[in-house]
PyMOL Python script that loads the backbone (N, CA, C, O; Angstrom):
from pymol import cmd

cmd.read_pdbstr("""\
ATOM      1  N   MET A   1      15.075 -14.424  -5.126  1.00  0.00           N
ATOM      2  CA  MET A   1      13.551 -14.713  -5.504  1.00  0.00           C
ATOM      3  C   MET A   1      13.668 -13.873  -6.736  1.00  0.00           C
ATOM      4  O   MET A   1      14.348 -12.847  -6.763  1.00  0.00           O
ATOM      5  N   ASP A   2      12.989 -14.330  -7.755  1.00  0.00           N
ATOM      6  CA  ASP A   2      12.938 -13.440  -9.066  1.00  0.00           C
ATOM      7  C   ASP A   2      11.657 -12.784  -8.827  1.00  0.00           C
ATOM      8  O   ASP A   2      10.734 -13.324  -8.216  1.00  0.00           O
ATOM      9  N   ASN A   3      11.613 -11.419  -9.398  1.00  0.00           N
ATOM     10  CA  ASN A   3      10.594 -10.139  -9.465  1.00  0.00           C
ATOM     11  C   ASN A   3       9.407 -10.620 -10.470  1.00  0.00           C
ATOM     12  O   ASN A   3       8.270 -10.150 -10.418  1.00  0.00           O
ATOM     13  N   LYS A   4       9.771 -11.492 -11.275  1.00  0.00           N
ATOM     14  CA  LYS A   4       9.144 -11.603 -12.709  1.00  0.00           C
ATOM     15  C   LYS A   4       8.314 -13.068 -12.072  1.00  0.00           C
ATOM     16  O   LYS A   4       7.660 -13.615 -12.960  1.00  0.00           O
ATOM     17  N   THR A   5       8.260 -13.561 -11.123  1.00  0.00           N
ATOM     18  CA  THR A   5       7.293 -14.627 -10.417  1.00  0.00           C
ATOM     19  C   THR A   5       6.172 -13.950  -9.829  1.00  0.00           C
ATOM     20  O   THR A   5       5.208 -14.667  -9.561  1.00  0.00           O
ATOM     21  N   PHE A   6       6.126 -13.266  -9.684  1.00  0.00           N
ATOM     22  CA  PHE A   6       4.737 -12.616  -9.162  1.00  0.00           C
ATOM     23  C   PHE A   6       4.150 -10.898  -9.600  1.00  0.00           C
ATOM     24  O   PHE A   6       4.764  -9.839  -9.728  1.00  0.00           O
ATOM     25  N   ASP A   7       3.182 -11.140  -9.691  1.00  0.00           N
ATOM     26  CA  ASP A   7       2.742  -9.568 -10.269  1.00  0.00           C
ATOM     27  C   ASP A   7       2.862  -8.717  -8.979  1.00  0.00           C
ATOM     28  O   ASP A   7       2.880  -9.098  -7.808  1.00  0.00           O
ATOM     29  N   LYS A   8       2.953  -7.231  -9.592  1.00  0.00           N
ATOM     30  CA  LYS A   8       3.644  -6.156  -8.036  1.00  0.00           C
ATOM     31  C   LYS A   8       2.320  -5.352  -8.355  1.00  0.00           C
ATOM     32  O   LYS A   8       1.350  -5.687  -9.034  1.00  0.00           O
ATOM     33  N   ILE A   9       2.572  -4.220  -7.675  1.00  0.00           N
ATOM     34  CA  ILE A   9       1.681  -3.403  -7.808  1.00  0.00           C
ATOM     35  C   ILE A   9       2.609  -1.848  -7.499  1.00  0.00           C
ATOM     36  O   ILE A   9       3.620  -1.939  -6.802  1.00  0.00           O
ATOM     37  N   HIS A  10       2.257  -0.673  -7.973  1.00  0.00           N
ATOM     38  CA  HIS A  10       2.979   0.696  -7.463  1.00  0.00           C
ATOM     39  C   HIS A  10       2.036   0.801  -6.581  1.00  0.00           C
ATOM     40  O   HIS A  10       0.867   0.428  -6.487  1.00  0.00           O
ATOM     41  N   LEU A  11       3.445   1.907  -5.388  1.00  0.00           N
ATOM     42  CA  LEU A  11       2.520   2.280  -4.582  1.00  0.00           C
ATOM     43  C   LEU A  11       3.607   3.690  -4.177  1.00  0.00           C
ATOM     44  O   LEU A  11       4.829   3.834  -4.209  1.00  0.00           O
ATOM     45  N   LEU A  12       2.863   4.268  -3.932  1.00  0.00           N
ATOM     46  CA  LEU A  12       3.438   5.844  -3.775  1.00  0.00           C
ATOM     47  C   LEU A  12       2.597   6.241  -2.444  1.00  0.00           C
ATOM     48  O   LEU A  12       1.375   6.101  -2.484  1.00  0.00           O
ATOM     49  N   ILE A  13       3.308   6.806  -1.091  1.00  0.00           N
ATOM     50  CA  ILE A  13       2.946   7.371  -0.002  1.00  0.00           C
ATOM     51  C   ILE A  13       3.932   8.416   0.064  1.00  0.00           C
ATOM     52  O   ILE A  13       5.153   8.291  -0.031  1.00  0.00           O
ATOM     53  N   ARG A  14       3.102   9.698   0.278  1.00  0.00           N
ATOM     54  CA  ARG A  14       3.469  11.161   0.535  1.00  0.00           C
ATOM     55  C   ARG A  14       2.498  11.727   1.709  1.00  0.00           C
ATOM     56  O   ARG A  14       1.308  11.531   1.953  1.00  0.00           O
ATOM     57  N   GLN A  15       3.441  12.461   2.294  1.00  0.00           N
ATOM     58  CA  GLN A  15       2.880  13.408   3.030  1.00  0.00           C
ATOM     59  C   GLN A  15       3.424  14.799   2.771  1.00  0.00           C
ATOM     60  O   GLN A  15       4.486  15.003   2.182  1.00  0.00           O
ATOM     61  N   ARG A  16       2.453  15.946   3.354  1.00  0.00           N
ATOM     62  CA  ARG A  16       2.535  17.323   2.652  1.00  0.00           C
ATOM     63  C   ARG A  16       3.799  17.712   2.095  1.00  0.00           C
ATOM     64  O   ARG A  16       3.883  18.735   1.416  1.00  0.00           O
ATOM     65  N   GLU A  17       4.903  16.893   2.354  1.00  0.00           N
ATOM     66  CA  GLU A  17       6.456  18.147   2.534  1.00  0.00           C
ATOM     67  C   GLU A  17       6.738  16.930   1.804  1.00  0.00           C
ATOM     68  O   GLU A  17       6.675  17.262   0.621  1.00  0.00           O
ATOM     69  N   ARG A  18       7.090  15.373   1.894  1.00  0.00           N
ATOM     70  CA  ARG A  18       7.641  14.917   0.976  1.00  0.00           C
ATOM     71  C   ARG A  18       7.154  13.594   0.452  1.00  0.00           C
ATOM     72  O   ARG A  18       5.941  13.443   0.588  1.00  0.00           O
ATOM     73  N   VAL A  19       7.823  12.565  -0.134  1.00  0.00           N
ATOM     74  CA  VAL A  19       7.068  11.086  -0.319  1.00  0.00           C
ATOM     75  C   VAL A  19       8.089  10.475   0.422  1.00  0.00           C
ATOM     76  O   VAL A  19       9.280  10.787   0.453  1.00  0.00           O
ATOM     77  N   LEU A  20       7.499   9.559   1.026  1.00  0.00           N
ATOM     78  CA  LEU A  20       7.704   8.757   2.205  1.00  0.00           C
ATOM     79  C   LEU A  20       8.596   7.458   0.960  1.00  0.00           C
ATOM     80  O   LEU A  20       9.809   7.250   0.967  1.00  0.00           O
ATOM     81  N   PHE A  21       7.687   6.845   0.114  1.00  0.00           N
ATOM     82  CA  PHE A  21       7.928   5.791  -0.391  1.00  0.00           C
ATOM     83  C   PHE A  21       7.203   5.603  -2.257  1.00  0.00           C
ATOM     84  O   PHE A  21       6.015   5.489  -2.557  1.00  0.00           O
ATOM     85  N   ASP A  22       8.024   5.622  -2.903  1.00  0.00           N
ATOM     86  CA  ASP A  22       7.445   5.931  -4.257  1.00  0.00           C
ATOM     87  C   ASP A  22       8.285   4.240  -5.156  1.00  0.00           C
ATOM     88  O   ASP A  22       9.375   4.208  -5.726  1.00  0.00           O
ATOM     89  N   GLY A  23       7.503   3.314  -5.007  1.00  0.00           N
ATOM     90  CA  GLY A  23       8.065   1.627  -5.783  1.00  0.00           C
ATOM     91  C   GLY A  23       7.217   0.412  -6.105  1.00  0.00           C
ATOM     92  O   GLY A  23       6.031   0.176  -5.875  1.00  0.00           O
ATOM     93  N   GLU A  24       8.076  -0.222  -6.646  1.00  0.00           N
ATOM     94  CA  GLU A  24       6.970  -1.456  -6.367  1.00  0.00           C
ATOM     95  C   GLU A  24       6.737  -2.375  -5.813  1.00  0.00           C
ATOM     96  O   GLU A  24       7.825  -2.950  -5.804  1.00  0.00           O
ATOM     97  N   VAL A  25       5.733  -3.272  -5.060  1.00  0.00           N
ATOM     98  CA  VAL A  25       5.451  -3.676  -4.142  1.00  0.00           C
ATOM     99  C   VAL A  25       5.128  -4.897  -4.357  1.00  0.00           C
ATOM    100  O   VAL A  25       5.027  -5.009  -5.579  1.00  0.00           O
ATOM    101  N   LYS A  26       4.844  -6.168  -3.707  1.00  0.00           N
ATOM    102  CA  LYS A  26       3.827  -7.299  -3.692  1.00  0.00           C
ATOM    103  C   LYS A  26       2.684  -6.970  -3.082  1.00  0.00           C
ATOM    104  O   LYS A  26       1.756  -7.554  -3.640  1.00  0.00           O
ATOM    105  N   ALA A  27       2.260  -6.181  -2.031  1.00  0.00           N
ATOM    106  CA  ALA A  27       0.957  -5.936  -1.625  1.00  0.00           C
ATOM    107  C   ALA A  27       1.258  -4.615  -0.582  1.00  0.00           C
ATOM    108  O   ALA A  27       2.350  -4.070  -0.421  1.00  0.00           O
ATOM    109  N   PHE A  28       0.459  -4.397  -0.174  1.00  0.00           N
ATOM    110  CA  PHE A  28       0.204  -3.368   0.766  1.00  0.00           C
ATOM    111  C   PHE A  28      -1.000  -3.576   1.947  1.00  0.00           C
ATOM    112  O   PHE A  28      -2.089  -3.930   1.495  1.00  0.00           O
ATOM    113  N   THR A  29      -0.940  -3.453   2.926  1.00  0.00           N
ATOM    114  CA  THR A  29      -1.545  -4.028   4.220  1.00  0.00           C
ATOM    115  C   THR A  29      -2.179  -2.517   5.176  1.00  0.00           C
ATOM    116  O   THR A  29      -1.441  -1.729   5.767  1.00  0.00           O
ATOM    117  N   SER A  30      -3.416  -2.443   5.117  1.00  0.00           N
ATOM    118  CA  SER A  30      -3.530  -1.712   6.158  1.00  0.00           C
ATOM    119  C   SER A  30      -5.123  -1.687   7.118  1.00  0.00           C
ATOM    120  O   SER A  30      -5.666  -2.788   7.208  1.00  0.00           O
ATOM    121  N   SER A  31      -5.665  -0.785   7.635  1.00  0.00           N
ATOM    122  CA  SER A  31      -7.018  -0.914   8.447  1.00  0.00           C
ATOM    123  C   SER A  31      -7.831   0.379   8.029  1.00  0.00           C
ATOM    124  O   SER A  31      -7.329   1.441   7.662  1.00  0.00           O
ATOM    125  N   ASN A  32      -9.162   0.098   8.152  1.00  0.00           N
ATOM    126  CA  ASN A  32     -10.014   1.031   7.906  1.00  0.00           C
ATOM    127  C   ASN A  32     -11.301   0.633   9.301  1.00  0.00           C
ATOM    128  O   ASN A  32     -11.244  -0.396   9.975  1.00  0.00           O
ATOM    129  N   GLU A  33     -12.218   1.565   9.440  1.00  0.00           N
ATOM    130  CA  GLU A  33     -13.130   1.481  10.148  1.00  0.00           C
ATOM    131  C   GLU A  33     -13.947   0.018  10.153  1.00  0.00           C
ATOM    132  O   GLU A  33     -14.772  -0.189  11.044  1.00  0.00           O
ATOM    133  N   ARG A  34     -13.721  -0.849   9.264  1.00  0.00           N
ATOM    134  CA  ARG A  34     -14.308  -2.397   9.128  1.00  0.00           C
ATOM    135  C   ARG A  34     -13.384  -3.652   8.876  1.00  0.00           C
ATOM    136  O   ARG A  34     -13.575  -4.726   8.305  1.00  0.00           O
ATOM    137  N   GLY A  35     -12.298  -3.083   9.534  1.00  0.00           N
ATOM    138  CA  GLY A  35     -11.356  -4.091   9.463  1.00  0.00           C
ATOM    139  C   GLY A  35      -9.589  -4.096   8.823  1.00  0.00           C
ATOM    140  O   GLY A  35      -9.179  -2.981   8.499  1.00  0.00           O
ATOM    141  N   ASP A  36      -8.838  -4.994   8.692  1.00  0.00           N
ATOM    142  CA  ASP A  36      -7.935  -5.178   7.996  1.00  0.00           C
ATOM    143  C   ASP A  36      -7.862  -5.417   7.126  1.00  0.00           C
ATOM    144  O   ASP A  36      -8.308  -6.553   6.962  1.00  0.00           O
ATOM    145  N   PHE A  37      -7.271  -4.696   5.683  1.00  0.00           N
ATOM    146  CA  PHE A  37      -7.788  -5.270   4.444  1.00  0.00           C
ATOM    147  C   PHE A  37      -6.193  -5.421   3.597  1.00  0.00           C
ATOM    148  O   PHE A  37      -5.164  -4.968   4.100  1.00  0.00           O
ATOM    149  N   ASP A  38      -6.217  -6.027   2.452  1.00  0.00           N
ATOM    150  CA  ASP A  38      -4.983  -6.499   1.820  1.00  0.00           C
ATOM    151  C   ASP A  38      -4.770  -5.687   0.909  1.00  0.00           C
ATOM    152  O   ASP A  38      -5.950  -5.335   0.879  1.00  0.00           O
ATOM    153  N   ILE A  39      -4.190  -4.912  -0.069  1.00  0.00           N
ATOM    154  CA  ILE A  39      -4.112  -4.479  -1.572  1.00  0.00           C
ATOM    155  C   ILE A  39      -3.018  -5.186  -2.496  1.00  0.00           C
ATOM    156  O   ILE A  39      -1.792  -5.075  -2.474  1.00  0.00           O
ATOM    157  N   LEU A  40      -3.772  -5.874  -3.234  1.00  0.00           N
ATOM    158  CA  LEU A  40      -2.434  -6.973  -4.165  1.00  0.00           C
ATOM    159  C   LEU A  40      -3.086  -7.020  -5.652  1.00  0.00           C
ATOM    160  O   LEU A  40      -4.257  -6.673  -5.808  1.00  0.00           O
ATOM    161  N   TYR A  41      -2.500  -7.344  -6.447  1.00  0.00           N
ATOM    162  CA  TYR A  41      -2.556  -7.170  -7.750  1.00  0.00           C
ATOM    163  C   TYR A  41      -3.847  -7.440  -8.215  1.00  0.00           C
ATOM    164  O   TYR A  41      -4.620  -8.340  -7.888  1.00  0.00           O
ATOM    165  N   GLU A  42      -4.024  -6.135  -9.379  1.00  0.00           N
ATOM    166  CA  GLU A  42      -5.629  -6.127 -10.045  1.00  0.00           C
ATOM    167  C   GLU A  42      -6.601  -6.095  -8.865  1.00  0.00           C
ATOM    168  O   GLU A  42      -7.642  -6.739  -8.996  1.00  0.00           O
ATOM    169  N   HIS A  43      -6.372  -5.369  -7.633  1.00  0.00           N
ATOM    170  CA  HIS A  43      -7.704  -5.022  -6.948  1.00  0.00           C
ATOM    171  C   HIS A  43      -8.221  -3.976  -7.354  1.00  0.00           C
ATOM    172  O   HIS A  43      -7.671  -2.927  -7.687  1.00  0.00           O
ATOM    173  N   ALA A  44      -9.990  -4.422  -7.317  1.00  0.00           N
ATOM    174  CA  ALA A  44     -10.667  -3.556  -7.509  1.00  0.00           C
ATOM    175  C   ALA A  44     -10.330  -1.658  -7.025  1.00  0.00           C
ATOM    176  O   ALA A  44      -9.707  -1.140  -6.098  1.00  0.00           O
ATOM    177  N   ASN A  45     -11.021  -1.172  -8.063  1.00  0.00           N
ATOM    178  CA  ASN A  45     -10.590   0.523  -7.568  1.00  0.00           C
ATOM    179  C   ASN A  45     -11.476   0.690  -6.293  1.00  0.00           C
ATOM    180  O   ASN A  45     -12.648   0.318  -6.233  1.00  0.00           O
ATOM    181  N   PHE A  46     -10.666   1.396  -5.104  1.00  0.00           N
ATOM    182  CA  PHE A  46     -10.943   1.506  -4.129  1.00  0.00           C
ATOM    183  C   PHE A  46     -10.708   2.908  -3.786  1.00  0.00           C
ATOM    184  O   PHE A  46      -9.832   3.540  -4.377  1.00  0.00           O
ATOM    185  N   ILE A  47     -11.519   3.508  -2.755  1.00  0.00           N
ATOM    186  CA  ILE A  47     -10.961   4.562  -1.835  1.00  0.00           C
ATOM    187  C   ILE A  47     -11.024   4.539  -0.546  1.00  0.00           C
ATOM    188  O   ILE A  47     -12.151   4.162  -0.227  1.00  0.00           O
ATOM    189  N   SER A  48     -10.257   4.793   0.526  1.00  0.00           N
ATOM    190  CA  SER A  48     -11.051   4.716   1.917  1.00  0.00           C
ATOM    191  C   SER A  48      -9.886   5.742   3.000  1.00  0.00           C
ATOM    192  O   SER A  48      -8.864   6.380   2.746  1.00  0.00           O
ATOM    193  N   ILE A  49     -10.549   5.522   4.065  1.00  0.00           N
ATOM    194  CA  ILE A  49      -9.601   6.408   5.065  1.00  0.00           C
ATOM    195  C   ILE A  49      -9.244   5.465   5.781  1.00  0.00           C
ATOM    196  O   ILE A  49     -10.135   4.738   6.219  1.00  0.00           O
ATOM    197  N   ILE A  50      -8.009   5.211   6.085  1.00  0.00           N
ATOM    198  CA  ILE A  50      -6.870   4.417   6.930  1.00  0.00           C
ATOM    199  C   ILE A  50      -6.222   4.743   8.355  1.00  0.00           C
ATOM    200  O   ILE A  50      -5.415   5.672   8.390  1.00  0.00           O
ATOM    201  N   ASN A  51      -6.471   4.146   9.366  1.00  0.00           N
ATOM    202  CA  ASN A  51      -6.017   4.090  10.662  1.00  0.00           C
ATOM    203  C   ASN A  51      -5.081   3.309  10.866  1.00  0.00           C
ATOM    204  O   ASN A  51      -4.660   2.473  10.066  1.00  0.00           O
ATOM    205  N   LYS A  52      -4.516   3.609  12.410  1.00  0.00           N
ATOM    206  CA  LYS A  52      -3.478   2.283  12.793  1.00  0.00           C
ATOM    207  C   LYS A  52      -2.343   2.168  11.921  1.00  0.00           C
ATOM    208  O   LYS A  52      -1.566   3.091  11.679  1.00  0.00           O
ATOM    209  N   ASN A  53      -2.303   1.513  11.661  1.00  0.00           N
ATOM    210  CA  ASN A  53      -0.930   1.142  10.659  1.00  0.00           C
ATOM    211  C   ASN A  53      -0.839   0.993   9.669  1.00  0.00           C
ATOM    212  O   ASN A  53      -1.972   1.105   9.201  1.00  0.00           O
ATOM    213  N   TYR A  54      -0.023   0.744   8.771  1.00  0.00           N
ATOM    214  CA  TYR A  54      -0.045  -0.056   7.667  1.00  0.00           C
ATOM    215  C   TYR A  54       1.343  -1.025   7.261  1.00  0.00           C
ATOM    216  O   TYR A  54       2.439  -0.764   7.758  1.00  0.00           O
ATOM    217  N   THR A  55       1.228  -1.704   6.690  1.00  0.00           N
ATOM    218  CA  THR A  55       2.572  -2.530   6.068  1.00  0.00           C
ATOM    219  C   THR A  55       2.822  -2.922   4.358  1.00  0.00           C
ATOM    220  O   THR A  55       2.147  -3.499   3.504  1.00  0.00           O
ATOM    221  N   ILE A  56       3.897  -2.401   4.386  1.00  0.00           N
ATOM    222  CA  ILE A  56       4.410  -2.716   2.884  1.00  0.00           C
ATOM    223  C   ILE A  56       5.015  -4.300   2.683  1.00  0.00           C
ATOM    224  O   ILE A  56       5.785  -4.771   3.520  1.00  0.00           O
ATOM    225  N   HIS A  57       4.674  -4.901   1.741  1.00  0.00           N
ATOM    226  CA  HIS A  57       5.382  -5.981   1.679  1.00  0.00           C
ATOM    227  C   HIS A  57       6.140  -6.132   0.190  1.00  0.00           C
ATOM    228  O   HIS A  57       5.617  -6.128  -0.924  1.00  0.00           O
ATOM    229  N   ASN A  58       7.401  -6.253   0.516  1.00  0.00           N
ATOM    230  CA  ASN A  58       8.564  -5.498  -0.383  1.00  0.00           C
ATOM    231  C   ASN A  58       8.648  -7.099  -1.322  1.00  0.00           C
ATOM    232  O   ASN A  58       8.413  -8.275  -1.046  1.00  0.00           O
ATOM    233  N   LEU A  59       9.098  -6.376  -2.490  1.00  0.00           N
ATOM    234  CA  LEU A  59       9.320  -7.471  -3.474  1.00  0.00           C
ATOM    235  C   LEU A  59      10.144  -8.454  -3.160  1.00  0.00           C
ATOM    236  O   LEU A  59      10.099  -9.478  -3.842  1.00  0.00           O
ATOM    237  N   ASP A  60      10.959  -8.365  -2.194  1.00  0.00           N
ATOM    238  CA  ASP A  60      12.275  -9.306  -1.660  1.00  0.00           C
ATOM    239  C   ASP A  60      11.552  -9.918  -0.858  1.00  0.00           C
ATOM    240  O   ASP A  60      12.208 -10.949  -0.712  1.00  0.00           O
ATOM    241  N   GLY A  61      10.644 -10.028  -0.214  1.00  0.00           N
ATOM    242  CA  GLY A  61       9.893 -10.796   0.851  1.00  0.00           C
ATOM    243  C   GLY A  61       9.645 -10.113   2.105  1.00  0.00           C
ATOM    244  O   GLY A  61       8.720 -10.465   2.836  1.00  0.00           O
ATOM    245  N   THR A  62      10.569  -8.974   2.448  1.00  0.00           N
ATOM    246  CA  THR A  62      10.465  -8.734   3.751  1.00  0.00           C
ATOM    247  C   THR A  62       9.071  -7.472   3.840  1.00  0.00           C
ATOM    248  O   THR A  62       8.301  -7.177   2.926  1.00  0.00           O
ATOM    249  N   LYS A  63       9.094  -7.067   4.861  1.00  0.00           N
ATOM    250  CA  LYS A  63       7.917  -6.300   5.205  1.00  0.00           C
ATOM    251  C   LYS A  63       8.447  -5.129   6.151  1.00  0.00           C
ATOM    252  O   LYS A  63       9.285  -5.255   7.043  1.00  0.00           O
ATOM    253  N   THR A  64       7.836  -4.059   5.800  1.00  0.00           N
ATOM    254  CA  THR A  64       7.859  -2.514   6.050  1.00  0.00           C
ATOM    255  C   THR A  64       6.594  -2.214   6.849  1.00  0.00           C
ATOM    256  O   THR A  64       5.546  -1.923   6.274  1.00  0.00           O
ATOM    257  N   GLN A  65       6.735  -2.313   8.694  1.00  0.00           N
ATOM    258  CA  GLN A  65       5.356  -1.488   8.896  1.00  0.00           C
ATOM    259  C   GLN A  65       5.567  -0.417   9.706  1.00  0.00           C
ATOM    260  O   GLN A  65       6.426  -0.317  10.581  1.00  0.00           O
ATOM    261  N   MET A  66       4.607   0.517   9.321  1.00  0.00           N
ATOM    262  CA  MET A  66       4.272   1.837   9.593  1.00  0.00           C
ATOM    263  C   MET A  66       3.189   2.106  10.466  1.00  0.00           C
ATOM    264  O   MET A  66       2.159   1.458  10.279  1.00  0.00           O
ATOM    265  N   ASN A  67       3.237   3.340  11.827  1.00  0.00           N
ATOM    266  CA  ASN A  67       2.237   3.255  12.453  1.00  0.00           C
ATOM    267  C   ASN A  67       1.708   4.970  11.377  1.00  0.00           C
ATOM    268  O   ASN A  67       2.361   5.736  10.668  1.00  0.00           O
ATOM    269  N   ILE A  68       0.397   4.916  11.751  1.00  0.00           N
ATOM    270  CA  ILE A  68      -0.402   6.464  10.789  1.00  0.00           C
ATOM    271  C   ILE A  68      -1.917   6.463  11.406  1.00  0.00           C
ATOM    272  O   ILE A  68      -2.875   5.690  11.426  1.00  0.00           O
ATOM    273  N   GLU A  69      -1.610   7.701  11.873  1.00  0.00           N
ATOM    274  CA  GLU A  69      -2.921   8.034  12.747  1.00  0.00           C
ATOM    275  C   GLU A  69      -4.342   8.545  12.005  1.00  0.00           C
ATOM    276  O   GLU A  69      -5.293   8.959  12.668  1.00  0.00           O
ATOM    277  N   GLU A  70      -4.353   8.471  10.726  1.00  0.00           N
ATOM    278  CA  GLU A  70      -4.964   8.858   9.521  1.00  0.00           C
ATOM    279  C   GLU A  70      -4.213   9.090   7.939  1.00  0.00           C
ATOM    280  O   GLU A  70      -3.237   9.740   7.564  1.00  0.00           O
ATOM    281  N   GLY A  71      -5.014   8.378   7.388  1.00  0.00           N
ATOM    282  CA  GLY A  71      -4.622   8.913   5.937  1.00  0.00           C
ATOM    283  C   GLY A  71      -5.751   8.193   5.072  1.00  0.00           C
ATOM    284  O   GLY A  71      -6.658   7.510   5.547  1.00  0.00           O
ATOM    285  N   ILE A  72      -5.525   8.481   3.617  1.00  0.00           N
ATOM    286  CA  ILE A  72      -6.466   8.211   2.806  1.00  0.00           C
ATOM    287  C   ILE A  72      -5.828   7.521   1.605  1.00  0.00           C
ATOM    288  O   ILE A  72      -5.011   8.080   0.873  1.00  0.00           O
ATOM    289  N   ILE A  73      -6.279   6.200   1.443  1.00  0.00           N
ATOM    290  CA  ILE A  73      -5.993   5.257   0.326  1.00  0.00           C
ATOM    291  C   ILE A  73      -6.858   5.634  -1.100  1.00  0.00           C
ATOM    292  O   ILE A  73      -8.088   5.682  -1.116  1.00  0.00           O
ATOM    293  N   ARG A  74      -6.313   5.799  -1.857  1.00  0.00           N
ATOM    294  CA  ARG A  74      -6.886   5.154  -3.579  1.00  0.00           C
ATOM    295  C   ARG A  74      -6.193   4.261  -4.163  1.00  0.00           C
ATOM    296  O   ARG A  74      -4.985   4.441  -4.314  1.00  0.00           O
ATOM    297  N   VAL A  75      -6.719   3.295  -4.540  1.00  0.00           N
ATOM    298  CA  VAL A  75      -6.282   2.411  -5.493  1.00  0.00           C
ATOM    299  C   VAL A  75      -7.219   2.605  -7.146  1.00  0.00           C
ATOM    300  O   VAL A  75      -8.424   2.761  -7.340  1.00  0.00           O
ATOM    301  N   ARG A  76      -5.818   2.492  -8.329  1.00  0.00           N
ATOM    302  CA  ARG A  76      -7.106   2.642  -9.438  1.00  0.00           C
ATOM    303  C   ARG A  76      -5.838   1.731 -10.109  1.00  0.00           C
ATOM    304  O   ARG A  76      -4.849   1.550  -9.399  1.00  0.00           O
ATOM    305  N   GLU A  77      -5.864   1.263 -11.229  1.00  0.00           N
ATOM    306  CA  GLU A  77      -5.479   0.266 -12.174  1.00  0.00           C
ATOM    307  C   GLU A  77      -3.796  -0.238 -11.634  1.00  0.00           C
ATOM    308  O   GLU A  77      -2.763  -0.151 -12.297  1.00  0.00           O
ATOM    309  N   ASN A  78      -3.957  -0.750 -10.280  1.00  0.00           N
ATOM    310  CA  ASN A  78      -2.650  -1.376 -10.089  1.00  0.00           C
ATOM    311  C   ASN A  78      -2.086   0.080  -9.109  1.00  0.00           C
ATOM    312  O   ASN A  78      -1.429  -0.306  -8.142  1.00  0.00           O
ATOM    313  N   LYS A  79      -2.142   0.749  -9.141  1.00  0.00           N
ATOM    314  CA  LYS A  79      -1.305   1.743  -8.587  1.00  0.00           C
ATOM    315  C   LYS A  79      -1.843   2.306  -6.961  1.00  0.00           C
ATOM    316  O   LYS A  79      -2.998   2.712  -6.831  1.00  0.00           O
ATOM    317  N   VAL A  80      -1.269   2.289  -6.257  1.00  0.00           N
ATOM    318  CA  VAL A  80      -1.939   2.662  -4.656  1.00  0.00           C
ATOM    319  C   VAL A  80      -1.366   4.457  -4.532  1.00  0.00           C
ATOM    320  O   VAL A  80      -0.420   4.686  -5.285  1.00  0.00           O
ATOM    321  N   THR A  81      -1.642   5.157  -4.043  1.00  0.00           N
ATOM    322  CA  THR A  81      -1.766   6.243  -3.511  1.00  0.00           C
ATOM    323  C   THR A  81      -2.113   6.559  -2.140  1.00  0.00           C
ATOM    324  O   THR A  81      -3.311   6.681  -1.881  1.00  0.00           O
ATOM    325  N   VAL A  82      -1.230   6.717  -1.196  1.00  0.00           N
ATOM    326  CA  VAL A  82      -1.546   6.893   0.204  1.00  0.00           C
ATOM    327  C   VAL A  82      -1.257   8.372   0.755  1.00  0.00           C
ATOM    328  O   VAL A  82      -0.055   8.638   0.757  1.00  0.00           O
ATOM    329  N   TYR A  83      -1.897   9.147   1.110  1.00  0.00           N
ATOM    330  CA  TYR A  83      -1.803  10.840   1.519  1.00  0.00           C
ATOM    331  C   TYR A  83      -1.910  10.607   2.911  1.00  0.00           C
ATOM    332  O   TYR A  83      -1.893  11.553   3.698  1.00  0.00           O
TER     333      TYR A  83
END
""", "prot")
cmd.dss("prot")
cmd.show_as("cartoon", "prot")
cmd.util.cbc("prot")
cmd.orient("prot")
């Protein structure tokens, strides 16, 4: 698949000690107290506490799912940061 055929977002996932992911993705899915949500290209600015798990929708069409007890997500100008 040609990466130019869709819009992408920059995703940074970090713990205190290290960066777990830093790159371009198609989308990011997670959950908060209101339920599941997706972050896509041109998503509104957004801050939330996330829980349960998250899914990275990679540019090549694969998905990477990780469990998380709790974290904070910040979305701003097509950049997603998870702490």
